[in-house]
N, C-alpha and C positions, 0 to 999 in steps of 0.2 A: 617068308610065308609061314603062317602058323598051322601046325599040324593039329588035327582034331584032338588027339590025346593030350597034347601040350596045353591046348585051350581048356579042356576039361580039368586038367590038373591046376591050372591057373585059377579058374573059377572056384574050384573046391578050396584052394588055399585062401582065396579072398573071403569066402563064406566063413571059413574057420577062424582066420586071423585078421581079417580086414586089411591084409598086406601080403604081397607076394612079389617074387622076382621071376623074370623070364628073359631068356636070351633070344634076341630077334634081330637078324640082319646086322650082326656085329655090335649090337647095343645090349648092354645089361640094363634092362628096364626094371625100375622099382614101381610097383603099382599099389596104390592105397585107395580104399573106398572110405568115404567120409559122410558125415551127416545122415546116418541111417541108410547108407547105400544110395544116396541121391546124387552124390558128387564123386568124381574120380580124380585122383592126382597121379600124374606120371612124372618120372624123373630119370635122367641118365646122364652120366658124365660125357662131356664133349671136348674137354681139354684138361690135361693133367700137366702142370708145370713141374719143373725141377727145383723146388723150394722157392719159386717166385713165378709171377705171371708177367711176361715181357710187356714193355710199353706198347708195342705194335698190336699185341693181342688185346690189351685193354682198350686201345683206340678202336679196334674193329668191333668191339662189343656194342658200341653206341651207334655204329653205322648200320644202315639198312642194307642187308646183303641182296644180291641179285636173285636169290632163290626164295620162293615163298610157297607155302602149302595152303590151299584154300580151306581145308578141313581142320587143320591144326594150327591154332594161334599160340604157339609156345612162347615162353619167356626164359631169359637166362638169369642165373644167379651165380655169384662169385663166392667161393669159400676161401678166404684168405689163409686160414690155418692150414689147409691142405693144398693150397696153390692150385685150385681147380675151378672149372666152370661147368655148370650143369644146365641142361635144357630141361624145362619143367612145363607141365600143362595142368591146368585145373579146369574142369568142365562138368557139365551135368551128365549123370549116368542113368538116371531114372527113365529117360526116353530112348536109350540105345537098345536096339535089338542085337542079336548075336552077330550078324554080318557087319553092322555098323560099329560094334565094339572091336571086332577084328580089324576092320579098316582103320579105325582110330589108332590102334596099336601099331599097325604096319606103316601108316602115314607118319606117326610120331618117330618111329625108328628111322624112316627115310629122311625126315627132317634133321634128326640127330646126326646122321651120317654126313649130310650137307654141311652142318655146322662144324663137324670135326675136320672135314677137308678145308673149309674156309679158314678156321682158326689155325690149323697146322700150316697153311700157306702163309698166313700173316706172321706166324711165329718165325718164319725164315727171314723176315725183314730185319730182325734184330741180330742176325748172325754177323760176325765180323770176319771179313775175308782177309786172310793172311797170305802174303806171297812168300814163298820159300825160295831163296836164291839158289840157282843151280851151281854146284861146285865146279 
């Protein structure tokens, strides 16, 4: 949940720099306003690999997960250089009122958490189980 003073700080930073970061529900959200403040771009990491992205995680990126959010149609992007996956959103900002903007940020953060759990679960499919014999 966004506290009023954090929201004011975010808006002030967006007005000043057209970009800001906010921590919300376990997500570090990057927020950009674009095209004369008519569009908003949100991004947050949802998977960080250890120098590579496992095959099962890559495969899960193209599958439709069981969770969906009606208000946020995010999309994923892969950064090969950093072995990471980010959840992104690009939408109109000029029609959003304060409450709608807060709801968008909270829904995006919630969707990001769902993706994190989903990708982490798929990451476990690539683990190799090793039996250690008892002496």
